[in-house]
N, C-alpha and C positions, 0 to 999 in steps of 0.2 A: 503493500499500500504505500503510495506516494504522499507527500505533505498535503498537496491539495485535496485529495480524497479524505484524508484524515480532518482537515479543517471543515470541509463540507458535511461530513458525518456528525462531528461535533456540534457545528451550528444547527443542523437539523434536529438533532436530539434535545439540545437545550431549548431551541425555539418551540418545538411540539410540547415539550414539558411545560413551558411557561403559557402556551395557548390553552392546554388542557385545564391548568389551574385557573386561567382566567374565564374560561367558559363555565367553569364550577362556581363562579362567583356571580354570574349573571342573574339567577334566580333571586338573589339577595339585594339587588340594586333596583331603584325606582327609576323607571324610563324617564328620561329627559333630565335627570339630575346631572351635576357636573361630573360626578364619578363615573357614570354610565356613559357620557359622552367620551370621557378619556379611555374608558375600557373598549369602546368600539374603535377609537382611533388606534390603539395599542394593538387590538386583534387584527386590525387591517394591515398594519407595519408588520406583525408577525406572520400574516399570510404571505405577504411579498417575500419576506425572508425564507419561508418554507419553500416557495416556488423557486427562488434562486438557487437554494441548497439542492433541491431535488433536480432541477435542470442541470446544474453543475455535475452532480453524480451521474445523470443519465446520459449526458453528451460527453463526458469525460473531459471537461474544461480544466485546464491547468494553469490557473493565473499565478500560482505559487511555486511554479517549477524552479525558479531561480534559488529557492531554499534547499532544493534536492542536490544542487551542484556543489561539490566541496572540493 
């Protein structure tokens, strides 16, 4: 496993964990409140990060290949 794949896997694991925790909090928030709006914005950012990490793993993108060279 190269460095790029390890970084994408770590990013995917952390972001999915935080997204699941955030989804578990939605039933306890009042729609329209400030906390609810922040939660929706945070979940949308996490969704983008999940898509980027999944696409990086699927397509084999290696933006951190310079770290593999020694």
